[in-house]
Every structure is written in structure tokens, then in C-alpha cells.
C-alpha positions as CSV (number, residue, x, y, z in Angstrom):
1,M,112.2,34.8,142.8
2,W,113.9,37.2,140.5
3,T,117.7,37.1,140.1
4,V,119.5,40.4,139.7
5,V,123.3,40.4,139.2
6,A,125.9,43.1,139.7
7,L,128.7,43.3,137.2
8,E,131.6,44.6,139.1
9,D,135.1,45.4,138.0
10,P,137.3,43.8,140.7
11,D,140.1,46.2,139.9
12,Q,138.1,49.2,141.0
13,S,139.3,50.7,144.2
14,P,137.7,51.1,146.6
15,A,135.3,48.2,146.2
16,W,131.6,49.2,145.8
17,D,129.3,48.8,148.8
18,W,126.2,47.1,147.4
19,S,124.1,47.3,150.7
20,I,121.6,49.8,149.4
21,E,120.9,48.0,146.2
22,R,120.7,44.7,148.1
23,E,118.1,46.1,150.5
24,I,115.9,47.7,147.8
25,L,116.0,44.6,145.6
26,A,115.3,42.3,148.5
27,T,112.2,44.3,149.3
28,A,111.1,43.8,145.7
29,G,111.6,40.0,146.1
30,A,114.8,39.7,144.1
31,E,117.9,37.7,144.9
32,F,121.0,39.9,144.4
33,V,124.4,38.4,143.4
34,V,127.7,40.2,142.8
35,H,130.0,38.9,140.1
36,D,133.6,39.9,139.5
37,C,133.9,40.5,135.8
38,R,137.4,40.9,134.2
39,S,136.3,39.9,130.7
40,Q,133.3,39.8,128.4
41,S,133.1,36.0,129.0
42,D,132.8,36.8,132.7
43,I,129.9,39.2,132.0
44,A,128.2,36.7,129.7
45,A,128.4,34.0,132.5
46,A,126.9,36.5,135.0
47,L,124.1,37.5,132.7
48,S,123.2,34.0,131.6
49,G,120.9,33.4,134.6
50,A,119.9,37.0,135.3
51,D,116.5,38.7,135.1
52,A,118.2,42.1,135.3
53,A,121.6,43.5,136.0
54,I,123.4,46.6,137.4
55,G,126.7,47.4,135.6
56,H,129.8,48.8,137.2
57,V,131.9,47.8,134.2
58,E,132.7,50.1,131.2
59,S,132.4,47.7,128.2
60,I,129.6,45.3,127.4
61,T,129.6,43.8,123.9
62,M,127.2,41.8,121.8
63,S,129.1,38.6,122.8
64,A,128.4,39.2,126.5
65,L,124.7,40.0,125.8
66,E,123.6,37.2,123.4
67,G,123.2,34.5,126.1
68,A,121.2,36.7,128.4
69,T,117.9,35.2,127.4
70,R,116.1,36.1,130.6
71,C,117.5,39.6,131.1
72,R,115.0,42.4,130.9
73,A,117.2,45.3,131.7
74,L,120.8,46.3,132.3
75,V,121.3,49.5,134.3
76,Q,124.7,51.2,133.9
77,A,125.3,52.8,137.3
78,A,126.9,55.8,135.6
79,V,126.2,58.9,133.5
80,G,127.9,57.3,130.5
81,F,126.9,54.2,128.5
82,E,129.1,54.7,125.4
83,E,130.8,51.3,125.7
84,V,127.5,49.2,125.8
85,D,126.1,47.7,122.6
86,V,122.7,49.3,123.0
87,T,121.5,48.3,119.5
88,A,122.3,44.6,120.1
89,A,120.6,44.8,123.5
90,A,117.4,46.2,121.9
91,R,117.3,43.3,119.5
92,L,117.6,40.9,122.4
93,G,114.8,42.6,124.3
94,I,117.2,44.1,126.9
95,A,116.6,47.7,128.0
96,I,119.8,49.6,128.6
97,A,119.3,52.4,131.2
98,H,121.7,54.8,133.0
99,V,121.6,57.3,135.8
100,P,122.5,60.7,134.2
101,D,121.4,63.0,137.0
102,Y,122.8,61.5,140.2
103,C,125.8,63.8,140.3
104,T,125.0,66.9,138.4
105,D,125.5,69.2,141.4
106,E,128.9,67.6,142.2
107,V,130.3,67.7,138.6
108,S,129.2,71.3,138.0
109,D,130.7,72.3,141.3
110,H,133.9,70.6,140.4
111,A,134.1,72.3,137.0
112,M,133.6,75.7,138.7
113,A,136.2,74.8,141.4
114,M,138.7,74.0,138.7
115,L,137.9,77.1,136.7
116,L,138.4,79.2,139.9
117,A,141.6,77.4,140.7
118,L,142.9,78.3,137.2
119,A,141.7,81.8,137.4
120,R,143.3,82.5,140.7
121,G,146.5,80.5,140.0
122,L,146.0,78.3,143.0
123,T,148.2,75.4,141.8
124,P,151.4,77.5,141.2
125,L,150.8,79.6,144.3
126,E,150.3,76.6,146.5
127,K,153.4,74.9,145.1
128,S,155.5,78.0,145.7
129,V,154.6,78.0,149.4
130,R,155.4,74.3,149.7
131,H,158.8,75.0,148.1
132,G,159.6,77.6,150.8
133,Q,158.7,80.7,148.9
134,W,156.2,83.4,149.8
135,D,155.7,85.0,146.4
136,Y,152.2,86.3,145.5
137,E,153.4,86.7,141.9
138,A,154.2,83.0,141.5
139,A,151.2,82.5,139.3
140,G,152.1,85.2,136.9
141,G,149.5,87.8,135.7
142,L,146.1,87.1,137.1
143,H,142.9,88.6,135.7
144,R,139.6,89.6,137.3
145,L,137.0,86.9,136.6
146,R,134.0,89.3,136.3
147,G,133.5,90.4,132.7
148,R,135.4,87.5,131.1
149,T,133.9,84.8,129.0
150,L,133.2,81.1,129.4
151,G,132.5,78.7,126.5
152,L,130.6,75.5,127.2
153,Y,131.0,72.6,124.8
154,G,127.7,70.9,125.3
155,F,124.7,72.2,127.1
156,G,123.1,69.3,129.0
157,R,122.2,69.0,132.6
158,I,125.6,69.7,134.1
159,A,126.6,72.4,131.7
160,R,123.4,74.3,132.5
161,L,124.3,74.3,136.2
162,V,127.8,75.4,135.4
163,A,126.3,78.3,133.3
164,A,124.2,79.5,136.3
165,K,127.1,79.2,138.7
166,A,129.5,81.0,136.3
167,Q,127.0,83.8,135.8
168,A,126.9,84.4,139.5
169,F,130.7,85.1,139.3
170,G,130.1,87.7,136.5
171,L,131.2,85.5,133.6
172,Q,129.5,85.9,130.2
173,V,128.6,82.4,129.0
174,F,128.5,81.0,125.5
175,A,127.5,77.4,124.5
176,H,127.8,75.1,121.5
177,D,125.5,72.1,121.3
178,P,124.0,70.9,118.0
179,F,121.3,69.0,119.9
180,I,120.0,71.9,121.9
181,D,118.0,74.7,120.4
182,H,119.1,78.3,120.8
183,A,115.9,79.3,122.6
184,T,116.8,77.0,125.4
185,M,120.2,78.6,125.8
186,A,118.7,82.1,125.6
187,K,116.2,81.2,128.4
188,A,119.3,80.4,130.5
189,G,120.9,83.7,129.6
190,V,123.5,81.9,127.5
191,E,124.6,83.0,124.0
192,A,124.5,80.3,121.4
193,S,127.6,79.6,119.2
194,D,126.7,78.0,115.9
195,G,130.1,76.2,115.6
196,L,132.9,75.0,117.8
197,E,135.3,77.4,116.1
198,T,133.1,80.4,117.0
199,L,132.9,79.1,120.6
200,L,136.6,78.7,121.0
201,A,137.4,82.1,119.6
202,S,135.0,83.7,122.0
203,A,136.1,82.2,125.3
204,D,138.7,83.0,128.0
205,Y,137.7,79.7,129.6
206,V,136.3,76.6,127.8
207,S,134.6,73.8,129.8
208,I,133.8,70.5,128.2
209,H,130.4,68.8,128.9
210,A,129.9,66.2,126.1
211,P,129.7,62.4,125.8
212,L,132.5,60.5,124.2
213,T,131.3,59.3,120.8
214,P,133.0,58.7,117.4
215,R,132.0,62.2,116.5
216,T,133.5,63.8,119.6
217,K,136.6,61.6,120.1
218,R,139.7,63.9,120.2
219,V,137.5,66.8,119.1
220,F,139.9,69.0,121.0
221,D,142.9,68.3,118.8
222,A,145.7,70.6,117.6
223,A,143.4,72.4,115.1
224,A,140.7,73.1,117.7
225,L,143.2,74.1,120.4
226,A,144.8,76.6,118.0
227,Q,141.4,78.2,117.6
228,M,141.2,79.0,121.3
229,R,142.2,82.5,122.5
230,P,145.8,82.9,123.3
231,G,146.1,82.8,127.1
232,S,142.8,80.9,127.6
233,Y,142.1,77.9,129.8
234,L,140.6,74.5,129.2
235,V,138.5,72.5,131.8
236,N,137.4,68.9,131.2
237,V,135.1,67.0,133.6
238,S,133.5,64.8,130.9
239,R,135.7,62.1,129.2
240,G,139.4,62.1,128.7
241,G,139.1,60.9,125.1
242,L,137.6,64.2,124.0
243,I,141.1,65.8,124.1
244,D,144.2,64.8,122.2
245,E,146.5,65.0,125.1
246,D,149.7,65.2,123.0
247,D,148.2,68.3,121.3
248,L,147.2,69.8,124.6
249,L,150.7,69.3,125.9
250,E,152.1,71.2,122.9
251,A,149.6,74.0,123.2
252,L,150.5,74.4,126.9
253,Q,154.3,74.2,126.4
254,A,154.1,76.7,123.6
255,G,152.3,79.1,125.8
256,H,149.2,79.3,123.6
257,L,147.1,78.1,126.4
258,A,147.6,79.5,129.9
259,G,146.5,76.3,131.7
260,A,144.2,73.4,131.9
261,A,142.3,71.5,134.5
262,L,141.4,67.8,134.0
263,D,139.3,65.5,136.1
264,V,139.5,62.8,133.4
265,M,142.2,61.5,131.1
266,A,142.4,59.2,128.1
267,D,144.0,56.4,130.2
268,E,143.0,56.1,133.8
269,P,145.0,56.1,136.0
270,P,147.7,57.8,133.9
271,P,151.3,56.9,134.5
272,P,152.9,58.9,137.3
273,D,155.4,60.4,134.8
274,H,152.6,61.7,132.4
275,P,154.0,65.0,131.0
276,L,150.7,66.9,131.6
277,I,150.8,66.1,135.3
278,A,154.3,67.6,135.6
279,L,153.2,71.1,134.3
280,D,152.7,73.8,137.0
281,N,149.8,75.2,135.0
282,V,147.9,72.0,134.9
283,L,145.5,70.8,137.6
284,V,144.6,67.1,137.6
285,T,142.1,65.3,139.8
286,P,141.5,61.5,139.8
287,H,138.0,61.3,138.1
288,A,136.5,62.5,141.3
289,A,134.1,65.2,140.1
290,W,131.0,63.0,140.6
291,L,131.8,62.1,144.2
292,S,129.9,63.0,147.4
293,E,128.2,61.0,150.1
294,E,124.9,62.2,148.6
295,S,125.7,61.2,145.1
296,L,127.0,57.7,146.2
297,R,123.6,57.0,147.8
298,Q,121.6,58.5,145.0
299,R,123.4,56.4,142.4
300,S,122.7,53.2,144.3
301,V,119.0,54.1,144.9
302,L,118.3,55.2,141.3
303,S,120.1,52.1,139.8
304,A,118.1,49.7,142.0
305,E,114.8,51.4,141.4
306,A,115.4,51.3,137.6
307,V,115.9,47.5,137.9
308,V,112.7,47.1,140.0
309,A,110.8,49.0,137.3
310,A,111.9,46.4,134.7
311,L,111.1,43.5,137.0
312,E,107.6,44.9,137.5
313,G,107.1,45.3,133.7
314,R,107.7,49.0,133.5
315,M,110.2,50.8,131.3
316,P,113.2,51.9,133.5
317,P,113.8,55.6,133.7
318,H,116.5,56.9,131.3
319,T,116.3,53.9,129.0
320,V,118.4,54.7,125.9
321,N,117.2,52.0,123.5
322,G,114.1,50.0,122.6
323,E,112.0,52.8,121.0
324,D,109.6,50.1,119.9
325,G,109.2,48.7,123.3
326,F,110.1,45.3,124.8
327,P,108.2,42.0,125.0
328,W,108.2,42.0,128.8
329,L,106.5,45.5,129.2
330,E,103.1,45.2,130.7
331,A,100.2,47.1,129.0
């Protein structure tokens, strides 16, 4: 019998319900065991006897992988896999896969909801009512959305859905993504920006849709924020580390930016007294853009099915390493 382990962060709340994964893997003839993993040594111990794994932890290093001599695949049950040592895993014959498309509708909807909330001043208007006021000018000067511009930093699955939804509201959409050709953007009715500086200077709203890598870490720093149009807005539903939060705070307090909406932050959860949260023109949600009943189920199903593929000698969908293949792949 195969042994599949779940690597779970016990500090996650609420705890993950593994019933769907357990059912799918039992049908495939696999025993499923959940391990609480607070450290790399905990992960190493869990992987040592595993034929495959599903990860609900952020960081998986070489030290955790090197004893996983039986493991065929580790599926990160998430869009991101930045903190997994995929190169080391490939050398050890371990496929690293992820589930990049389980929540594209939800995240794109959330980005648009945040953009609309900023555009219509919902946060200051709602706060004014709660404070006993009835002042339709509490949000300051509002502008019609139709005819304004949206810049997308990144043009992957989620960004393309945001573009279509934004165009339905009458926004003109630009995008910058060095890995996507201009013809693909043009086909979506999106104008390509050759550089980030051009994108930022063109947009009334900027929405971030990029992975966190050494190249993109804090790419939205003081210099980049200064290039944004005065009075523009920033939306981030990707990774908190893409923004230098101190620089964003300064840009907002100085009035250069009109507002920001953040579903992710550099440290999660942020301290309750985080200065960005205290600003009336900042909307913060608790890394919830991915969430729906449908996405929860789809994440479980796709993760379990990817593991089954590896157990049956097939390459799991969305494998990100092992271009030369793995010894356990069947011809």
C-alpha cells in the first residue's frame, strides 16, 4: 500500500479538513496520514516514509527533502511554491507540483471588488456612517470609473480574468509581463507596456499579479511608487513581499497615492497596530481572496489527483521541475 502524508502547519486556523483527499487517495489504494509540521525536521520525519505528500506548509528546504528516498511527488496545495527547493527536489527524483488554477475566479473577483471599493470610497463612507455621520462627501472627490486606466503587473491566469472584468466596467487596461508576448495581450484587448515605469505612469489603478521571487521582492518600493500617477490607487492580491510597506505608507501619507487595497501583507497576520491598517484610505482583508466553498473543494480534489498521478507513474499536472523526467515515470 502506498503511503501519502499531509504536511500541515498546526498554527493554521481553521484546521484543514482532509476528508476529500482521504477519500480520493483511499480509492487509489493509499494510506493517508496527517503530520503536524512546525519545523524542517518535522517535515523531514514525515517525508522519510512517504511515497508522496501534499504540502500545506510554506517552506520546504533541502534538509527536509534529502531523506525522502521513497517520495515521488510533493504537491503544494496552493498557487505559490516559491519557498520549496525545487532544484534539490529534482535531483532527488521528487516532482514538485502545485494547483495554480483552483481559485482564479475568486482572486480576480476579489481584485475587482477591492478596485471598486477604492473607486467608490466605500471604506471612508462606511466608517463615516458607523461614526454617526451621514456625509456623502466623506470619501472626498470620486471619479467615474469608465474611461479610466488599469495597469496590471503580471498577465497570468488571474490577471487575464481581471482584465476582462475591468473592461466590462469601461476601464482601459494595460499590462506589463516580461514572460508574456504582446500578441497575447493584444488578443485580450490589453495594451502592452514594455517596462514597469511605463505601466505605472499610465494607470489610475495598478493591480499586482506576480509571484514573489528575488527579482520581484519589494519591486513596489519608493522609486516605483513615485512613478505612479498622483492620486492613483494600488491593489495587491498576490504576495505581500512585492511591496515595501514602509514606502507605501509614506506615499499614502504624503498624498501621492489616493489609496490602497491589500489582501496580503509582508508578515501575516500583521500586528493590530500596523500603521497601514489605521489609514482610512487603505482596505485590508486577511489573505482571503482565494476563498470560496467551490475553491476549497477544487483545491483538495486537484491536489489529491496530482498525487494519484505520481503514484500511478504519471507526471502530476503543473509540475514545476524535473524537465528531464523522473526514474519512477512509466513509459
